[in-house]
C-alpha positions, 0 to 999 in steps of 0.5 A: 907163332908171331905176336899178331897171332897170340891171344892176350894171355899168351902174349902177356905170358910171353912178354913177362918171359921176355922181360925176365930174359932182358933183366938177366942181362947176359945176352950178347948185344945182337940177341938183346936188341932182337929180344927187345924188339920182340918185346915191343911187338908183343907189348903192342899186341897186348895193347891192341887186344886191351883196346879191343876189349875196352871197345866191346865193353863200352859198346853195350850197357844195360840200365836197371830198367832193362834198356840198353845204351852205348856208354863210354868206358870209365877209365878208373872202372869205379861205378862212381865214374859212370852217370848215376842212371847207368847202373849196370845189372847182371 
């Protein structure tokens, strides 16, 4: 299965395994380069999936009064980073 077909969890697990293999340092040069290239592709897939998730999260936010609006995602994730009138509710 190619990197572009993996969901985030599978891609991240494969990336961790790729890093472990590279850190062992016992691959022949050609295999090392191929494994590194695969790791770069998997890393890009993880970034793509995280970007998509961030976009979905930033698109809809519900205010305390029940109205829904588009809010940008706070990069730190702390409630203090969001405008005071954009408190999230369950």
